[in-house]
C-alpha positions in Angstrom: -8.7 -30.5 76.5 -6.2 -30.8 73.5 -3.1 -32.3 75.1 0.0 -29.8 74.5 -2.3 -27.4 73.4 -2.3 -24.8 76.3 1.5 -24.6 75.9 1.6 -24.1 72.0 -0.6 -21.1 72.7 1.2 -19.7 75.4 4.5 -20.4 73.7 3.3 -19.0 70.2 1.4 -16.0 72.1 5.3 -15.2 73.7 7.0 -15.6 70.6 4.9 -13.2 68.9 5.2 -10.5 71.8 1.3 -10.8 72.3 -0.4 -9.8 75.2 -3.3 -12.0 76.4 -5.6 -9.1 75.6 -4.0 -8.4 72.0 -4.8 -11.7 71.0 -8.2 -11.3 72.5 -8.8 -8.4 70.5 -7.7 -9.9 67.3 -9.7 -13.4 67.8 -12.5 -11.1 69.0 -13.1 -12.8 72.3 -12.6 -12.1 75.7 -9.0 -12.1 77.6 -10.3 -14.6 80.1 -11.2 -16.7 77.5 -7.4 -16.7 76.2 -6.2 -17.1 79.5 -8.7 -20.4 79.7 -7.1 -21.7 76.7 -3.8 -21.1 77.8 -4.5 -22.8 81.3 -6.1 -25.7 79.6 -9.5 -24.7 81.2 -11.3 -24.3 78.0 -10.8 -25.9 74.8 -11.2 -23.8 71.6 -13.9 -24.5 69.1 -12.5 -25.6 65.5 -13.7 -21.9 64.3 -11.5 -20.3 66.8 -8.7 -22.8 66.1 -8.6 -21.9 62.7 -8.5 -17.9 63.8 -5.7 -18.9 66.0 -3.6 -20.8 63.1 -3.9 -17.7 61.0 -2.9 -15.4 63.6 0.5 -17.5 64.2 0.8 -18.3 60.7 1.0 -22.1 61.3 -1.3 -25.2 60.5 -4.6 -26.5 62.7 -2.5 -29.6 62.8 0.5 -28.2 64.4 -1.6 -26.4 67.0 -3.3 -30.3 67.3 0.1 -31.7 67.9 -0.1 -33.5 64.5 2.7 -31.6 62.9 6.0 -30.6 64.5 6.8 -28.0 61.8 7.3 -24.8 63.6 5.6 -21.4 61.9 7.9 -18.4 61.0 7.9 -15.5 63.2 6.1 -12.5 60.9 6.7 -9.0 62.1 4.0 -6.7 61.8 5.1 -3.7 60.2 1.7 -1.8 59.7 2.3 0.8 62.7 6.0 1.5 60.7 7.0 4.1 58.3 9.3 3.3 55.2 12.2 4.3 57.0 11.9 1.9 59.7 10.7 -1.2 57.8 14.1 -0.8 55.6 16.2 -0.3 59.0 14.5 -3.6 59.8 15.5 -5.3 56.6 18.8 -4.0 56.8 19.4 -5.4 60.1 17.8 -8.9 59.1 20.2 -9.0 56.2 23.1 -8.5 58.5 22.4 -11.4 60.6 21.7 -13.5 57.8 25.1 -12.9 56.0 
């Protein structure tokens, strides 16, 4: 087990609003394996760690506790139409002013 990894994985999954099944589908593994990673019962391979870093837009160093730089949140807009995306952009702009 990698110290702190289970907590980071669960925190990132919740931050992105994914279920364990959604993470499993995106990583092409079973939900029980994702659960094992989050409980510390299993340790992801280097290939899976790299895939997780791509999924959460963070470095492997962050996952391994070698960096404290938090990844930015990204919003998946692939299922939204142009009007919905524009509305989100306007909302974000209003929060940043």
